[in-house]
N, C-alpha and C positions, 0 to 999 in steps of 0.2 A: 030467365029474363031478360026484356028488347032493352037492345043496346051496352048489353054486358059483354065485357071482352076476357079474352084468356087469363089475363092478370086478373082479374077482380074474380073472374070463379074459385085463381087459387089463392086470392084472399079469404074469399068468407069459407072454403071449406079448411084454411090455417091451415093448410101445407106446404110446410117449406123444408129446404136440405141444410138448413144452419141451424141451429141452436139458439145463437149469439149473435147480434153483428156492432161490430163498435162503430159511435156515429165520428167522426171531428166536425169540429163548429165553432164558433165565433163564443165569448163570452161576452161581446154586446150581440143587440141585435140587428143592429144594420137601420139605414132611413128608409128600405121598402117596407111597406104593411106582409108584402109578399115573402119576403124570408120569413118572417115568422110562422106565416100560413106554412110555406113545406114541411117547418119543422113540426109542429102538430099533424099536421098530416102525414107526416114521416114515421111519427111516433104512432099515430095509429096505423099504418101497414104494419107494422112493427108487431102491434097486440092482434091485429084480426091473422097474420098467422102465424102465434105465438111461437114469438121469436123476441129473446131477453136481447135489452143493450146494456153497452158497457160504451163507457165514455168519457170525458175528464172529469168527472165529480164535481163541476162547480154549478153555482144555483141563479148565476149570471147570464146572459144574453140567449140565446139561443140553443146554450148549454142546458138551463132552467128550461126551455119551453119543450126541447127533444122527451127531455128527463119527464119532466110534468108532465105528460102525453103518455108516454109509457106507463108511469105509475097510475094516471089513472083511470086508464087502462085494464088495470089490471097485470101488468105484465112488468116482468122482474126489471132491476133496475142496477149495474154497478157501476159504482163511480170510482174513477181509481184519478188519486190526486197527492199530487208532494204534499209533506207535512209544510212547506217554506208558504205554499200558495190558499192556505186554507182560507186569510183573514183577508186574501185580496178575493178570490174568484166564490166565494160560499157567504152567504147573506140572509141570517134568515135559517130555515128550517131544510136542511137535504132532504131528497126523498132516497129511498130505497136502501144500498148497501154501499157504505162508502168503505174504498178502501186505502189507505194513507200511506204513500211510501216514501223512500227516502227523497231522492230530484225527478228530475227532466228525464233521464235515460230509461228508470228506472218503472215510467208513467209508462211512456211509451210501448218499452216492453212486454209490462205487465198487459196493457192492453192489445198488443198485437197477440199477444200467447192467448187468452182469453178470447176471443173472436175468435168466427168463423169467416168473417167476410167485414167489409171495412165499409163504409158512405162517408164521404166529404160532403158536408153543405156549405153555404158561403160562409166567411171566416177570415185572420186576416194572417198575420205571420206563423200564428203558430200553426194555424189550421191547415198554412200550404206545405208547412216544416213538417207536419207529423203525416201526412198527405204525399209530397216526395219521398220519405222516408219510407212509407210502406210500399211504393210501389218501386223504390230502388233495390230493397231486400224481395221485392219478390224477380227482378229483375236477374239479382245475384242468385234467384235459386235456392232463397231460406225460404221463402214459402210457395205456395201455389194458392192462396186464396182467391179469391177476387175482390177485387176494388175499382170500386163504381163514383161518380161525380155529378152532384145534383145539381144540376145544373139551371137553375131558378131564374128566369129572366136572361138569361144569358150570360151567369155573373161570370163561368169560368171558360169564355169562351177566348177570352185572351190566352188562355193556360192550352188551349186547344191548340189555335193557333202555334204559340209556341214551340208544341211537341212536332207538330206536323211540318214546321219550318225546319225544327232539329233533324226529323229524318231525310228532309230533301234536302240539308246542307252535311248528310254523312255523321251526327253526332247519337243518331240512336236507330237500332237496324229497325227496319220495315212491321218485320215480325212482333218487334215488341212495342211497337205502337198499339198492340192489342191488348198489351199486360190490362187495362182498365178497361172500364165501360163507363159511358155518361149516360143522359137522360134529365128532361128539364121536369117530370110529372117523382112523383117519390112511388108510385106504384109502377108506373113501367122501368123505373131504375133499380127494384127491389126484381122485377121479373127477369131483365136484362145476368143480373146477379146470378139469377137461378139455374140459369141456361148457361152461364162465364163454362168454358174450359180454359185451362190454361193455356199458356202458348209452350207449344213444345219444348225441352229442353236441349239447345245447340248441342252444347257438349257434355256427352254422359257420363265421363272424368272429372268435371266440374266437382269442386269440392261442396258437399251440404251441411249449414249448419242447421241447428234447431238450437231453441231456445231450450235452457235447462231448468224443470222445473223448481229445483232448489236456487239457484239464481237470477234472480229479476233484475235486467238489466243488459248489457253490451260484455257477453263473453269474449274470452282472449279472439278466438277465431273469430270474432265478427268485429273485431277492434283489425284483427291484421288486414282482414278483407277489403273491409272499408279505406284503411289506411293506404292500400296501394294506386 
């Protein structure tokens, strides 16, 4: 097809290295229509590649938009939400499978354990916290799963500039700048995630932490590591 790109071909063919992708995003839609458009496009991109969605379980804002897009396209949706937030983040009927958990730590760990890759759409404090924690887990060697920023209309330019500054000033190692990728378009971002190769571990003797299937949430080893 004239004008088709390599990642377009991948999407049409439905090929993907991922079974499920976790999407972090806001429970608000934001003030720009481009944010909603990006959430819809990302949902369609996942469906085209036959990738299931894991997300925070809400029906409001961009969470509702991306989950609805995947569900309407015939994809499987897994929403993970604390019982205490069900009344706040869910209105009306939810789509797909809803997994209720006890709290926020369990929510994040269950989403991380279930997914093969992570994407952040625009969002607020919660989205940023989830994103930075999953990047930190990659830095500590807890996982080697790809992480991507969907930088819609330059929304995450400030964060990318901060990371570059932290590298420049010696707070982040240069190699760890490449723990995550970014792109302004959903198709391009997913394509980058498909090609992502984990940053090699500089210290082979470093302790490797794992999520336990029986224990969703922070295990004692993770608490000890992050408390250092």
